[in-house]
C-alpha positions as CSV (number, residue, x, y, z in Angstrom):
1,X,-42.7,51.4,54.8
2,X,-41.1,48.0,54.6
3,X,-37.6,47.6,53.4
4,X,-37.4,45.6,50.3
5,X,-34.2,43.9,49.2
6,X,-33.7,45.0,45.7
7,X,-32.0,42.4,43.6
8,X,-29.5,43.9,41.1
9,X,-30.7,44.1,37.6
10,X,-29.4,41.6,35.1
11,X,-27.6,44.2,33.1
12,X,-25.8,45.4,36.3
13,X,-24.3,42.0,37.3
14,X,-23.9,40.7,33.8
15,X,-26.8,38.4,34.1
16,X,-27.7,38.7,30.5
17,X,-24.1,38.2,29.3
18,X,-23.5,35.1,31.4
19,X,-25.4,32.7,29.1
20,X,-23.8,34.3,26.1
21,X,-20.3,33.9,27.6
22,X,-21.1,30.3,28.4
23,X,-22.4,29.7,24.9
24,X,-19.3,31.3,23.4
25,X,-17.1,29.1,25.6
26,X,-18.9,26.0,24.4
27,X,-18.4,27.1,20.8
28,X,-14.7,27.8,21.4
29,X,-14.3,24.3,22.8
30,X,-16.4,22.7,20.0
31,X,-14.4,24.1,17.1
32,X,-11.0,22.5,17.9
33,X,-12.9,19.2,18.5
34,X,-14.6,19.5,15.1
35,X,-11.2,20.2,13.4
36,X,-9.5,17.2,15.0
37,X,-12.4,14.9,14.1
38,X,-12.5,16.2,10.6
39,X,-8.7,15.6,10.2
40,X,-9.1,12.0,11.6
41,X,-12.1,11.3,9.3
42,X,-10.2,12.6,6.2
43,X,-7.1,10.6,7.2
44,X,-9.2,7.4,7.7
45,X,-10.9,7.8,4.3
46,X,-7.6,8.6,2.5
47,X,-5.9,5.7,4.1
48,X,-8.5,3.2,3.0
49,X,-8.8,4.7,-0.5
50,X,-5.0,4.9,-1.0
51,X,-5.1,2.9,-4.3
52,X,-7.3,5.6,-5.8
53,X,-6.2,8.7,-3.8
54,X,-2.5,8.4,-4.5
55,X,-2.9,8.4,-8.4
56,X,-5.5,11.2,-8.0
57,X,-3.0,13.3,-6.0
58,X,-0.2,12.6,-8.4
59,X,-2.5,13.5,-11.4
60,X,-3.4,16.7,-9.6
61,X,0.2,17.7,-9.1
62,X,1.1,16.7,-12.7
63,X,-1.8,18.8,-13.9
64,X,-0.3,21.8,-12.2
65,X,3.0,20.9,-13.8
66,X,1.8,20.4,-17.4
67,X,-0.9,23.0,-17.7
68,X,1.6,25.5,-19.1
69,X,2.6,22.9,-21.6
70,X,-1.0,22.5,-22.7
71,X,-1.3,26.2,-23.1
72,X,1.7,26.4,-25.4
73,X,-0.6,25.2,-28.2
74,X,-2.9,28.2,-27.9
75,X,-0.8,30.6,-30.1
76,X,-0.7,27.9,-32.8
77,X,-4.4,27.2,-32.5
78,X,-3.7,23.5,-31.6
79,X,-6.7,21.8,-30.0
80,X,-6.4,21.0,-26.3
81,X,-6.9,17.2,-26.9
82,X,-3.8,17.2,-29.2
83,X,-1.7,18.9,-26.5
84,X,-3.0,16.4,-23.9
85,X,-1.9,13.5,-26.2
86,X,1.5,15.1,-26.5
87,X,1.8,15.3,-22.7
88,X,0.6,11.7,-22.3
89,X,3.2,10.4,-24.8
90,X,5.9,12.4,-23.0
91,X,4.9,10.9,-19.7
92,X,4.7,7.4,-21.0
93,X,8.2,7.8,-22.6
94,X,9.6,8.7,-19.2
95,X,7.6,6.7,-16.7
96,X,7.3,3.3,-18.4
97,X,11.1,2.8,-18.9
98,X,11.5,4.2,-15.4
99,X,9.1,1.5,-14.0
100,X,10.9,-1.3,-15.9
101,X,14.3,0.0,-14.5
102,X,13.0,0.2,-11.0
103,X,11.6,-3.3,-11.2
104,X,14.9,-4.7,-12.4
105,X,16.7,-2.7,-9.7
106,X,14.5,-4.3,-7.0
107,X,15.1,-7.7,-8.4
108,X,18.9,-7.3,-8.4
109,X,18.9,-5.9,-4.9
110,X,16.7,-8.8,-3.6
111,X,19.1,-11.3,-5.2
112,X,22.3,-9.9,-3.8
113,X,20.9,-8.9,-0.4
114,X,21.8,-12.2,1.3
115,X,25.5,-11.9,0.3
116,X,25.8,-8.4,1.6
117,X,23.9,-9.3,4.7
118,X,26.2,-12.2,5.5
119,X,29.3,-10.0,5.0
120,X,27.8,-7.3,7.1
121,X,27.1,-9.8,9.9
122,X,30.7,-11.1,9.7
123,X,32.1,-7.5,10.0
124,X,29.8,-6.9,13.0
125,X,31.0,-10.1,14.8
126,X,34.6,-9.2,14.1
127,X,34.3,-5.7,15.5
128,X,32.4,-7.0,18.6
129,X,35.2,-9.5,19.3
130,X,37.8,-6.8,19.0
131,X,36.0,-4.5,21.5
132,X,34.7,-7.3,23.8
133,X,31.0,-6.7,23.2
134,X,28.6,-9.6,23.7
135,X,28.1,-11.5,20.4
136,X,24.3,-11.8,21.0
137,X,24.1,-8.1,20.7
138,X,24.8,-8.2,17.0
139,X,23.0,-11.4,16.2
140,X,19.8,-10.3,17.9
141,X,19.4,-7.4,15.4
142,X,17.9,-9.4,12.5
143,X,17.8,-6.9,9.7
144,X,17.4,-9.5,7.0
145,X,13.9,-10.5,8.1
146,X,12.6,-7.0,8.1
147,X,14.4,-5.5,5.1
148,X,14.3,-8.7,3.1
149,X,10.6,-9.2,3.8
150,X,9.9,-5.6,2.6
151,X,12.0,-6.0,-0.5
152,X,10.5,-9.4,-1.3
153,X,7.1,-7.9,-1.1
154,X,8.1,-5.4,-3.8
155,X,8.9,-8.1,-6.4
156,X,5.6,-7.4,-8.1
157,X,6.6,-3.7,-8.3
158,X,6.1,-3.5,-12.1
159,X,2.5,-4.7,-12.0
160,X,1.7,-2.3,-9.2
161,X,3.5,0.5,-11.1
162,X,1.5,-0.3,-14.3
163,X,-1.8,-0.3,-12.4
164,X,-1.0,3.0,-10.8
165,X,0.3,4.5,-14.0
166,X,-2.9,3.5,-15.9
167,X,-5.2,5.1,-13.2
168,X,-2.9,8.2,-13.1
169,X,-3.3,8.6,-16.9
170,X,-7.0,8.4,-16.7
171,X,-7.2,11.1,-14.0
172,X,-4.7,13.2,-15.8
173,X,-6.5,13.1,-19.1
174,X,-9.8,14.4,-17.6
175,X,-8.0,17.1,-15.5
176,X,-6.0,18.4,-18.4
177,X,-9.1,18.5,-20.7
178,X,-11.0,20.5,-18.0
179,X,-8.2,23.0,-17.5
180,X,-9.1,25.4,-20.3
181,X,-12.7,25.7,-19.0
182,X,-11.8,26.2,-15.3
183,X,-11.6,30.0,-15.6
184,X,-14.9,30.3,-17.4
185,X,-16.6,28.2,-14.7
186,X,-15.1,30.3,-12.0
187,X,-16.4,33.5,-13.6
188,X,-19.9,31.8,-13.9
189,X,-19.8,30.7,-10.3
190,X,-18.6,34.1,-8.9
191,X,-20.2,37.0,-10.8
192,X,-18.7,40.4,-11.2
193,X,-15.4,41.4,-9.5
194,X,-15.5,38.3,-7.3
195,X,-15.1,36.0,-10.3
196,X,-12.1,38.0,-11.6
197,X,-10.5,38.0,-8.2
198,X,-10.9,34.3,-7.7
199,X,-9.7,33.6,-11.2
200,X,-6.7,35.8,-10.7
201,X,-5.8,34.0,-7.4
202,X,-6.3,30.6,-9.0
203,X,-4.0,31.5,-11.9
204,X,-1.4,32.8,-9.5
205,X,-1.6,29.7,-7.2
206,X,-1.3,27.4,-10.2
207,X,1.6,29.3,-11.6
208,X,3.6,29.2,-8.3
209,X,2.9,25.5,-7.7
210,X,3.9,24.6,-11.3
211,X,7.1,26.6,-10.9
212,X,7.9,24.9,-7.6
213,X,7.3,21.4,-9.0
214,X,9.4,22.0,-12.0
215,X,12.2,23.5,-9.9
216,X,12.1,20.7,-7.4
217,X,12.2,18.1,-10.2
218,X,15.3,19.7,-11.7
219,X,17.1,20.0,-8.3
220,X,16.2,16.3,-7.6
221,X,17.5,15.3,-11.0
222,X,20.8,17.2,-10.4
223,X,21.1,15.5,-7.0
224,X,20.6,12.0,-8.5
225,X,23.2,12.7,-11.2
226,X,25.8,14.0,-8.8
227,X,25.3,11.0,-6.5
228,X,25.6,8.6,-9.4
229,X,28.8,10.2,-10.8
230,X,30.4,10.3,-7.3
231,X,29.6,6.7,-6.5
232,X,30.5,5.5,-10.0
233,X,33.9,7.2,-9.7
234,X,34.5,5.5,-6.3
235,X,33.5,2.1,-7.7
236,X,30.6,1.5,-5.4
237,X,28.2,-1.2,-6.5
238,X,24.7,-0.2,-7.7
239,X,25.7,3.4,-8.3
240,X,22.8,4.0,-10.7
241,X,20.4,2.6,-8.2
242,X,21.6,4.9,-5.4
243,X,21.4,7.8,-7.9
244,X,17.7,7.1,-8.6
245,X,17.0,6.6,-4.9
246,X,18.6,10.0,-4.2
247,X,16.4,11.6,-6.9
248,X,13.2,10.3,-5.3
249,X,14.2,10.9,-1.7
250,X,15.3,14.5,-2.5
251,X,11.5,15.3,-2.4
252,X,11.8,14.8,1.4
253,X,14.0,17.5,2.8
254,X,16.7,16.6,5.3
255,X,15.3,13.2,6.3
256,X,15.2,12.0,2.7
257,X,18.9,12.9,2.1
258,X,19.9,11.0,5.2
259,X,17.9,7.9,4.3
260,X,19.3,7.9,0.8
261,X,22.9,8.2,2.0
262,X,22.8,5.2,4.4
263,X,22.6,2.3,1.9
264,X,25.5,3.3,-0.3
265,X,27.8,3.8,2.7
266,X,26.9,0.4,4.0
267,X,27.5,-1.2,0.6
268,X,30.9,0.6,0.4
269,X,31.8,-0.7,3.9
270,X,30.9,-4.3,3.0
271,X,32.4,-4.1,-0.5
272,X,35.8,-2.9,0.5
273,X,36.2,-4.2,4.1
274,X,38.7,-4.2,5.8
275,X,39.6,-1.1,3.8
276,X,37.7,1.8,5.5
277,X,38.8,4.5,3.1
278,X,36.1,4.0,0.3
279,X,33.3,4.0,2.9
280,X,34.6,7.2,4.4
281,X,35.1,8.8,1.0
282,X,31.5,7.8,0.1
283,X,30.2,9.4,3.2
284,X,32.1,12.6,2.6
285,X,31.1,12.7,-1.1
286,X,27.4,12.3,-0.2
287,X,27.6,14.9,2.6
288,X,29.2,17.4,0.3
289,X,26.6,16.9,-2.4
290,X,23.7,17.2,0.0
291,X,25.3,20.3,1.7
292,X,25.9,22.1,-1.6
293,X,22.5,21.3,-3.1
294,X,20.5,21.7,0.1
295,X,22.2,24.8,1.5
296,X,23.5,26.7,-1.5
297,X,21.7,25.7,-4.7
298,X,18.2,25.1,-3.4
299,X,17.8,28.4,-1.5
300,X,19.1,30.4,-4.4
301,X,16.8,28.7,-6.9
302,X,13.7,28.2,-4.8
303,X,13.8,31.5,-2.9
304,X,11.0,31.6,-0.3
305,X,8.9,28.9,-2.0
306,X,10.2,26.1,0.3
307,X,10.2,28.4,3.4
308,X,8.5,25.8,5.6
309,X,9.0,25.4,9.3
310,X,10.8,22.2,10.2
311,X,7.9,21.3,12.5
312,X,5.5,21.7,9.6
313,X,7.7,19.4,7.5
314,X,7.9,16.8,10.2
315,X,4.1,16.9,10.9
316,X,3.3,16.6,7.2
317,X,5.8,13.8,6.8
318,X,4.3,11.9,9.7
319,X,0.7,12.5,8.7
320,X,1.1,11.5,5.0
321,X,3.6,8.8,5.8
322,X,1.1,7.1,8.2
323,X,-1.7,7.4,5.6
324,X,0.1,6.4,2.4
325,X,3.4,5.0,3.5
326,X,6.5,5.7,1.3
327,X,4.3,7.4,-1.4
328,X,2.9,9.7,1.2
329,X,6.3,10.6,2.5
330,X,7.4,11.5,-1.0
331,X,4.3,13.6,-1.5
332,X,4.2,15.2,1.9
333,X,6.4,18.3,1.3
334,X,4.9,19.1,-2.2
335,X,1.4,18.9,-0.6
336,X,2.5,21.1,2.3
337,X,4.0,23.7,-0.1
338,X,0.9,23.6,-2.2
339,X,-1.2,24.4,0.9
340,X,1.2,27.2,1.9
341,X,1.0,28.8,-1.5
342,X,-2.8,28.7,-1.6
343,X,-3.0,30.2,1.9
344,X,-0.5,33.0,0.9
345,X,-2.7,34.0,-2.0
346,X,-6.0,33.9,-0.1
347,X,-6.2,36.9,2.3
348,X,-8.5,35.1,4.8
349,X,-6.0,32.3,5.1
350,X,-2.8,34.3,5.1
351,X,-2.3,33.7,8.8
352,X,-2.0,30.0,8.1
353,X,0.8,30.6,5.7
354,X,2.6,32.7,8.3
355,X,2.2,29.9,10.8
356,X,3.7,27.4,8.3
357,X,6.7,29.5,7.4
358,X,10.1,29.3,9.0
359,X,11.4,31.5,11.9
360,X,13.6,33.4,9.4
361,X,10.7,34.4,7.3
362,X,8.7,35.3,10.4
363,X,11.5,37.6,11.6
364,X,11.8,39.2,8.2
365,X,8.0,39.9,8.2
366,X,8.1,41.5,11.6
367,X,11.0,43.8,10.6
368,X,8.9,45.0,7.7
């Protein structure tokens, strides 16, 4: 009887599982690559379609904001087109004068920029001479070419604003007109309990996003008014301009408040030099306003709505800033909050919302 070397069966050494494990490993490596490529492709498309994508995103956010206004006409049996016209007239009454004001503001800043720049350069040279720094150090920093070129490129701001406003209105009209029929279409697409559940989640998401946008707009308006009053009381030039700038930049947490505080402090320094007191008072006033609104008022009003991780805010700011520039930076946090609210209300995506929340919220969830 010859001895035969019996090879182990495939199920004993895992022979059948080895191809499966190798296939699973390939799938696990493929999924992150697909996600990265999808993000890059979406970013490329949005970047090249910025002239259309930005008004579309603004119209989408405004639809979330004004849908409750359109629904106010239901108890009075007012047709939806009538309420849409009311919303459009309200928006035009706000945005058109705002665009004209911003255009005149840009023109005045561009005209007075050389005077302030020359004074700032003189102050820099004087300080360098007092502290024995090389003069070339200050002269080599040519801010006028960069800032002046950027502001000069915005001289046609009003035309760009009108073009964006027209496209935004077109998108907004169609979105608001379709809003009353969204629930019916969801119920037709998802039969039975699934349709009711999806409709309930959609209403909850829309309500939370609308509340967030209204609250953020009110907080930004209060910030702009406080900045204007403080700078006007201190006699700083362009106080209304810096108030409007603070309003818009308040949509960008932390970074926006810092960016909005630098120009008025520099203007106060140049305007009252060699008296340092107004610039110091300007800095203290802006810091006090930002601290009170950012750390006391906003958490109490917002609650956990803006409970985003600083890393998420930074990534969103970088991503949308690279794609859409300043407009993307202003829209970055509202978009991130919108994604977080949607993920919170969809059970399958709840883990994404937990990854986006701050460490404080994460610890609170673990304690529960």
